[in-house]
C-alpha positions as CSV (number, residue, x, y, z in Angstrom):
1,X,-74.3,-13.8,-5.1
2,X,-74.4,-17.4,-5.4
3,X,-77.5,-18.4,-3.0
4,X,-80.8,-17.5,-3.1
5,X,-81.8,-14.2,-1.1
6,X,-83.6,-15.9,1.3
7,X,-81.0,-18.5,2.1
8,X,-78.3,-15.9,2.4
9,X,-80.2,-13.8,5.3
10,X,-81.1,-17.1,7.1
11,X,-78.0,-17.9,7.1
12,X,-76.7,-14.7,8.0
13,X,-79.1,-14.0,10.8
14,X,-78.0,-17.6,12.1
15,X,-74.6,-16.8,12.2
16,X,-74.6,-13.4,13.4
17,X,-73.7,-12.0,16.9
18,X,-76.5,-11.2,18.6
19,X,-77.5,-8.1,21.1
20,X,-79.4,-10.0,23.0
21,X,-77.2,-13.0,24.5
22,X,-80.2,-14.6,25.7
23,X,-82.1,-14.8,22.5
24,X,-79.2,-17.4,21.5
25,X,-79.2,-19.3,25.0
26,X,-82.8,-20.3,23.9
27,X,-81.5,-21.3,20.5
28,X,-79.0,-23.2,22.3
29,X,-81.2,-24.7,24.7
30,X,-84.1,-25.2,21.7
31,X,-81.4,-27.5,20.1
32,X,-80.4,-29.4,22.9
33,X,-83.7,-30.2,23.9
34,X,-84.5,-31.4,20.4
35,X,-81.4,-33.6,20.5
36,X,-82.1,-35.2,23.8
37,X,-85.4,-35.7,22.3
38,X,-84.3,-37.8,19.4
39,X,-81.7,-39.6,21.4
40,X,-83.9,-40.6,24.0
41,X,-87.0,-41.4,21.3
42,X,-84.2,-43.9,18.8
43,X,-82.8,-45.4,22.0
44,X,-86.1,-46.3,23.6
45,X,-87.2,-48.0,20.3
46,X,-83.9,-49.8,19.6
47,X,-84.5,-51.4,22.9
48,X,-88.4,-52.2,22.2
49,X,-87.4,-54.0,19.1
50,X,-84.7,-55.7,21.0
51,X,-87.1,-56.6,23.7
52,X,-89.3,-57.8,21.2
53,X,-87.1,-59.6,19.7
54,X,-84.9,-61.6,22.7
55,X,-88.7,-62.6,24.0
56,X,-89.4,-64.0,21.1
57,X,-86.3,-66.1,20.9
58,X,-86.5,-66.9,24.4
59,X,-89.6,-68.0,24.0
60,X,-89.6,-69.8,21.1
61,X,-86.6,-71.2,21.9
62,X,-88.7,-73.1,24.6
63,X,-92.1,-73.2,22.5
64,X,-92.3,-74.4,19.3
65,X,-93.3,-72.1,16.2
66,X,-96.3,-74.4,15.3
67,X,-97.7,-77.7,16.8
68,X,-100.1,-80.8,15.7
69,X,-102.6,-82.4,18.4
70,X,-105.2,-84.8,18.1
71,X,-108.5,-83.8,19.2
72,X,-109.9,-85.3,22.4
73,X,-107.0,-88.5,22.4
74,X,-103.5,-89.3,22.9
75,X,-101.6,-89.3,19.2
76,X,-99.9,-93.1,18.6
77,X,-98.4,-92.7,15.2
78,X,-96.1,-89.1,15.3
79,X,-93.4,-90.3,12.9
80,X,-96.2,-90.4,9.7
81,X,-97.6,-87.0,11.0
82,X,-93.9,-85.4,11.7
83,X,-92.9,-87.1,7.6
84,X,-96.0,-85.3,6.3
85,X,-95.4,-81.9,7.8
86,X,-91.6,-82.4,6.8
87,X,-92.5,-81.9,3.1
88,X,-93.2,-78.6,3.7
89,X,-90.6,-76.3,2.5
90,X,-91.1,-74.0,5.0
91,X,-90.6,-76.7,8.1
92,X,-87.0,-77.9,9.1
93,X,-87.8,-80.1,12.4
94,X,-90.3,-82.3,13.8
95,X,-91.0,-84.1,16.9
96,X,-93.1,-85.4,19.1
97,X,-94.1,-83.9,22.9
98,X,-96.6,-84.7,26.0
99,X,-97.5,-82.2,27.7
100,X,-99.6,-81.6,31.2
101,X,-99.5,-79.8,34.4
102,X,-98.4,-81.6,37.6
103,X,-97.1,-80.7,41.1
104,X,-93.8,-81.1,42.2
105,X,-92.5,-81.5,46.1
106,X,-89.8,-81.6,47.4
107,X,-89.6,-81.7,51.4
108,X,-91.7,-78.5,52.2
109,X,-91.1,-76.7,49.2
110,X,-94.6,-77.6,46.6
111,X,-95.1,-76.1,43.5
112,X,-97.0,-76.4,40.1
113,X,-95.5,-76.6,37.0
114,X,-95.8,-77.1,33.3
115,X,-94.0,-80.6,32.7
116,X,-93.2,-81.8,29.3
117,X,-92.1,-85.1,27.7
118,X,-89.8,-85.2,24.5
119,X,-87.8,-87.4,23.2
120,X,-83.8,-86.2,23.7
121,X,-82.3,-87.4,19.9
122,X,-85.9,-85.2,18.5
123,X,-85.8,-82.6,21.0
124,X,-82.9,-80.4,18.9
125,X,-85.0,-80.4,16.5
126,X,-87.5,-78.0,17.3
127,X,-86.2,-76.1,20.2
128,X,-82.8,-74.8,21.9
129,X,-82.8,-76.2,25.2
130,X,-80.2,-78.5,24.6
131,X,-78.0,-76.0,24.1
132,X,-78.8,-74.0,27.0
133,X,-78.3,-76.6,30.0
134,X,-76.5,-75.4,32.9
135,X,-76.0,-78.6,34.8
136,X,-75.8,-82.2,32.9
137,X,-76.8,-83.0,29.0
138,X,-81.0,-83.4,28.0
139,X,-79.4,-86.7,26.3
140,X,-78.9,-87.7,29.5
141,X,-82.5,-88.5,29.7
142,X,-83.5,-92.1,29.0
143,X,-86.5,-94.0,29.0
144,X,-87.7,-95.8,32.3
145,X,-85.4,-94.1,34.3
146,X,-87.8,-91.6,35.6
147,X,-85.4,-88.5,35.8
148,X,-86.4,-85.2,35.5
149,X,-84.7,-81.5,34.4
150,X,-85.6,-78.6,35.9
151,X,-85.4,-74.9,35.1
152,X,-82.8,-72.8,37.0
153,X,-85.5,-71.2,39.6
154,X,-87.1,-74.3,39.9
155,X,-84.5,-75.9,41.2
156,X,-83.4,-72.9,43.2
157,X,-87.0,-72.6,44.6
158,X,-87.2,-76.3,45.3
159,X,-83.4,-76.2,46.7
160,X,-82.5,-79.0,44.0
161,X,-79.4,-80.2,42.5
162,X,-78.3,-83.2,39.7
163,X,-79.2,-86.6,41.9
164,X,-81.7,-85.3,43.9
165,X,-84.8,-86.9,44.3
166,X,-89.0,-85.1,44.0
167,X,-92.2,-86.1,43.7
168,X,-94.0,-85.5,40.9
169,X,-97.9,-85.8,41.3
170,X,-100.7,-85.6,38.8
171,X,-104.3,-84.2,38.9
172,X,-105.1,-87.4,38.1
173,X,-106.1,-89.9,40.9
174,X,-106.0,-93.9,41.0
175,X,-108.3,-95.8,43.5
176,X,-106.8,-98.1,45.9
177,X,-108.1,-100.2,48.5
178,X,-107.8,-97.4,50.8
179,X,-109.7,-94.7,48.7
180,X,-109.1,-92.3,45.9
181,X,-105.3,-91.0,45.9
182,X,-103.5,-88.6,43.7
183,X,-101.1,-90.0,41.5
184,X,-97.5,-89.6,42.4
185,X,-94.0,-90.7,40.9
186,X,-90.2,-89.9,43.0
187,X,-88.0,-88.6,39.7
188,X,-84.2,-88.3,39.9
189,X,-83.1,-84.6,38.9
190,X,-80.8,-85.4,35.8
191,X,-79.7,-81.8,35.0
192,X,-80.8,-78.0,35.2
193,X,-81.5,-75.7,31.7
194,X,-81.4,-71.8,32.4
195,X,-83.3,-70.5,29.0
196,X,-82.8,-66.8,30.9
197,X,-86.8,-66.2,30.9
198,X,-88.3,-66.2,34.4
199,X,-91.6,-67.5,33.1
200,X,-89.8,-71.1,31.5
201,X,-86.8,-71.6,34.5
202,X,-88.9,-71.3,37.1
203,X,-92.3,-72.9,35.6
204,X,-91.0,-75.5,33.3
205,X,-89.4,-78.9,33.4
206,X,-88.7,-81.8,31.1
207,X,-88.8,-85.6,31.0
208,X,-88.5,-88.9,28.4
209,X,-91.5,-88.9,26.6
210,X,-92.3,-92.2,27.7
211,X,-91.8,-91.6,31.4
212,X,-94.0,-88.3,30.8
213,X,-96.7,-90.6,28.8
214,X,-96.8,-93.4,31.9
215,X,-97.2,-90.3,34.1
216,X,-100.0,-88.8,31.9
217,X,-101.8,-92.1,31.7
218,X,-101.4,-91.9,27.8
219,X,-100.8,-95.5,26.9
220,X,-97.8,-94.6,25.2
221,X,-99.2,-92.2,23.3
222,X,-98.4,-88.3,22.4
223,X,-99.7,-85.0,23.1
224,X,-98.9,-83.9,19.6
225,X,-96.0,-83.0,17.1
226,X,-93.8,-80.2,17.8
227,X,-92.5,-78.2,14.5
228,X,-89.7,-76.0,14.0
229,X,-89.6,-73.4,10.2
230,X,-87.4,-72.0,8.2
231,X,-89.4,-68.4,9.1
232,X,-91.3,-68.1,12.0
233,X,-93.1,-64.8,10.6
234,X,-94.6,-67.5,7.8
235,X,-95.9,-69.6,10.8
236,X,-99.4,-68.7,10.3
237,X,-99.5,-70.0,6.4
238,X,-97.3,-72.7,7.3
239,X,-100.3,-74.1,10.0
240,X,-103.1,-73.1,7.2
241,X,-101.5,-75.2,4.5
242,X,-100.4,-78.1,7.3
243,X,-104.4,-78.2,8.6
244,X,-105.4,-78.7,5.0
245,X,-102.7,-81.5,4.6
246,X,-103.2,-83.1,7.8
247,X,-107.2,-83.4,7.5
248,X,-109.9,-82.4,10.1
249,X,-109.2,-84.9,12.8
250,X,-105.8,-83.0,13.8
251,X,-105.4,-79.2,14.9
252,X,-102.6,-77.2,13.9
253,X,-102.0,-74.1,15.8
254,X,-98.8,-71.5,15.2
255,X,-96.8,-69.3,17.8
256,X,-98.8,-66.0,16.7
257,X,-101.9,-67.8,17.8
258,X,-100.6,-69.4,21.7
259,X,-98.9,-66.1,22.4
260,X,-100.6,-63.4,20.6
261,X,-101.9,-61.4,23.0
262,X,-98.5,-61.0,24.7
263,X,-96.9,-59.8,21.3
264,X,-99.7,-57.6,20.6
265,X,-99.1,-56.1,23.8
266,X,-95.5,-55.8,23.4
267,X,-96.3,-53.9,20.1
268,X,-99.1,-51.3,21.4
269,X,-96.6,-50.6,24.2
270,X,-93.8,-49.4,21.5
271,X,-96.4,-47.6,20.0
272,X,-97.8,-45.8,23.0
273,X,-93.9,-45.5,24.1
274,X,-93.0,-43.7,20.9
275,X,-96.1,-41.5,21.1
276,X,-95.1,-40.4,24.6
277,X,-91.5,-39.9,23.8
278,X,-92.5,-37.9,20.4
279,X,-94.1,-35.1,23.6
280,X,-90.5,-34.6,24.4
281,X,-89.1,-33.5,20.6
282,X,-92.2,-31.3,20.6
283,X,-91.7,-29.7,23.8
284,X,-88.4,-29.0,22.3
285,X,-89.3,-28.3,18.9
286,X,-92.0,-25.4,19.9
287,X,-88.9,-23.7,21.7
288,X,-88.1,-22.7,18.7
289,X,-91.3,-20.4,18.7
290,X,-89.9,-18.2,21.4
291,X,-86.5,-18.0,20.1
292,X,-87.9,-16.9,16.7
293,X,-90.7,-14.5,18.3
294,X,-87.7,-12.6,20.3
295,X,-85.5,-12.6,17.1
296,X,-88.7,-11.1,14.7
297,X,-88.7,-8.7,17.8
298,X,-85.1,-7.8,17.6
299,X,-85.0,-7.9,13.9
300,X,-87.8,-5.0,13.4
301,X,-85.8,-2.3,11.7
302,X,-83.9,-5.0,9.8
303,X,-87.0,-6.7,8.5
304,X,-88.3,-3.4,7.9
305,X,-85.6,-2.3,5.9
306,X,-85.7,-5.4,3.9
307,X,-89.0,-4.7,2.9
308,X,-88.6,-1.0,1.6
309,X,-85.8,-2.3,-0.2
310,X,-87.7,-4.9,-2.6
311,X,-88.5,-7.7,-0.8
312,X,-92.1,-9.4,-0.5
313,X,-93.8,-10.7,2.8
314,X,-93.4,-14.0,1.5
315,X,-89.2,-13.6,0.9
316,X,-89.4,-12.4,5.2
317,X,-91.1,-15.5,6.1
318,X,-88.9,-17.7,3.7
319,X,-85.8,-15.9,6.1
320,X,-87.2,-17.2,8.9
321,X,-88.3,-20.3,8.1
322,X,-84.8,-21.2,7.3
323,X,-83.3,-19.9,10.6
324,X,-85.8,-21.7,12.4
325,X,-85.6,-25.3,10.3
326,X,-81.8,-25.3,10.5
327,X,-81.9,-24.9,14.6
328,X,-84.1,-27.8,14.4
329,X,-82.0,-29.6,11.6
330,X,-78.9,-29.1,13.9
331,X,-80.7,-31.0,17.0
332,X,-81.8,-33.6,14.8
333,X,-78.5,-34.3,13.6
334,X,-77.2,-34.1,17.0
335,X,-80.0,-36.4,18.2
336,X,-79.3,-39.2,15.5
337,X,-75.8,-39.3,16.1
338,X,-76.4,-39.3,20.0
339,X,-79.2,-42.2,19.7
340,X,-77.4,-44.4,17.5
341,X,-74.2,-44.5,19.3
342,X,-76.4,-44.6,23.0
343,X,-78.5,-47.7,21.3
344,X,-76.1,-49.7,20.0
345,X,-74.1,-49.3,23.1
346,X,-76.8,-50.3,25.6
347,X,-76.2,-53.8,26.3
348,X,-72.2,-52.3,27.5
349,X,-73.8,-49.2,29.3
350,X,-76.2,-50.5,31.3
351,X,-73.9,-53.7,32.9
352,X,-71.5,-51.2,33.9
353,X,-74.0,-48.8,36.0
354,X,-75.2,-51.5,37.3
355,X,-71.9,-52.6,38.4
356,X,-70.8,-49.0,39.5
357,X,-73.9,-48.4,41.5
358,X,-74.7,-52.5,42.9
359,X,-78.0,-52.5,41.3
360,X,-79.9,-54.7,38.9
361,X,-82.3,-52.6,37.2
362,X,-84.5,-55.9,35.3
363,X,-85.2,-58.6,38.5
364,X,-85.7,-61.5,36.6
365,X,-88.5,-62.7,39.3
366,X,-90.6,-59.6,38.0
367,X,-89.4,-58.7,34.6
368,X,-89.3,-61.5,31.7
369,X,-85.8,-60.9,30.9
370,X,-83.3,-59.6,33.4
371,X,-80.8,-58.2,30.3
372,X,-81.5,-54.5,28.7
373,X,-81.5,-55.8,24.8
374,X,-81.2,-53.1,22.0
375,X,-81.3,-53.7,18.4
376,X,-81.6,-50.5,16.2
377,X,-83.7,-50.3,13.4
378,X,-82.8,-47.5,10.8
379,X,-86.6,-47.0,9.5
380,X,-86.9,-46.2,13.4
381,X,-84.4,-43.7,13.1
382,X,-85.5,-42.3,9.6
383,X,-89.1,-41.9,11.5
384,X,-87.8,-40.1,14.6
385,X,-85.4,-37.4,12.5
386,X,-88.9,-36.7,10.1
387,X,-90.9,-36.4,12.9
388,X,-88.3,-33.7,14.6
389,X,-88.0,-31.8,11.1
390,X,-91.4,-31.6,10.9
391,X,-92.3,-30.2,14.0
392,X,-89.4,-27.6,13.7
393,X,-91.3,-26.8,10.3
394,X,-94.5,-26.4,11.8
395,X,-92.9,-24.5,14.6
396,X,-91.6,-21.9,12.6
397,X,-94.7,-20.7,10.5
398,X,-96.1,-19.0,13.1
399,X,-92.7,-16.4,14.0
400,X,-92.3,-16.2,10.0
401,X,-95.8,-15.1,9.5
402,X,-95.6,-12.6,12.3
403,X,-92.1,-11.3,10.4
404,X,-93.9,-11.4,6.7
405,X,-96.8,-9.3,8.5
406,X,-94.4,-6.4,9.7
407,X,-95.0,-2.7,8.4
408,X,-91.8,-0.8,7.4
409,X,-93.5,2.5,8.1
410,X,-94.5,1.5,11.7
411,X,-91.2,-0.8,12.7
412,X,-89.6,2.4,11.4
413,X,-91.4,5.2,13.1
414,X,-89.1,5.2,16.1
415,X,-85.3,4.1,14.6
């Protein structure tokens, strides 16, 4: 015999045609349950990874990896600060900005937004908005033209198109002979961008930094300098280095501070989803308990004969551990294959299903993004596969222990 005794008998029991077909059916259900659980868990983890990556890229495509601002007053000499920041090996781009909250009005439509003043020639170094223009060009913004670029959802809400006029109202007020009046300025819509993230497309607009400085009464100053890094995950370390270099009069922040709660919530949600979906695998794995208990009952006489031929309780226990582990291993392998195939094709399958049923699973006005992204991480695959194997082995312990305690005399008494 070329195989170990326990392995040979365990595989023989698995391949054997059982008299009780119900046991075979339960075994098949267990395999399919583990396969479906593993497939679902791998797919959901891949979607959560893709969701996090997509949000991070879209947020940082409009925001910045790090910013430097001056406490309590506008920044006048931004170029010197940008040149100093660029000297850091991780900083690949720097551009000034002016930012504030305003209200925009067109006809009867009124809404509050965040407006950012930028230098069109410098902005591509720190953001991707120039690549997200659906109408017009960011470079069309010129100083003194009082033109504005709107997000696509904001333009739709206002009913505004390129060439239309809108009124921008700032929180600051002006004292006039007739009393205190809010400061208002007419702007011409020169372009529309679409980042693909509703929060920005609906509540964000761009204008030339000089016009924004006039609007915000900053005396040709800027709110600060925005930075793009070579490695966004090094933002915290880079911000610490720059804070020491620029001095205490400046405040250096990074994207992990500004969006910390958001990405922490996404990570927590991913962990919770892993735990919840792991229960599906656990339920399927513990179906093996009922399968092996029935197999042990069905094989009482065979177990007793093996014991009388010299098999030890440890060998009997190992036989049923092998049988249960094989069921779990087959289910795990099928689940991993199904999970990888499904996870790598989610972005194709979901749009096809949406077109088939004429529906949209992710409404952009409700969710942050309107697509279902996927990014398969093979570390997650190994974690899920290991979890399935461990749960399967735990499920086989009790039936194998029961089989090992079988008494030959009692089992063969009525044979």
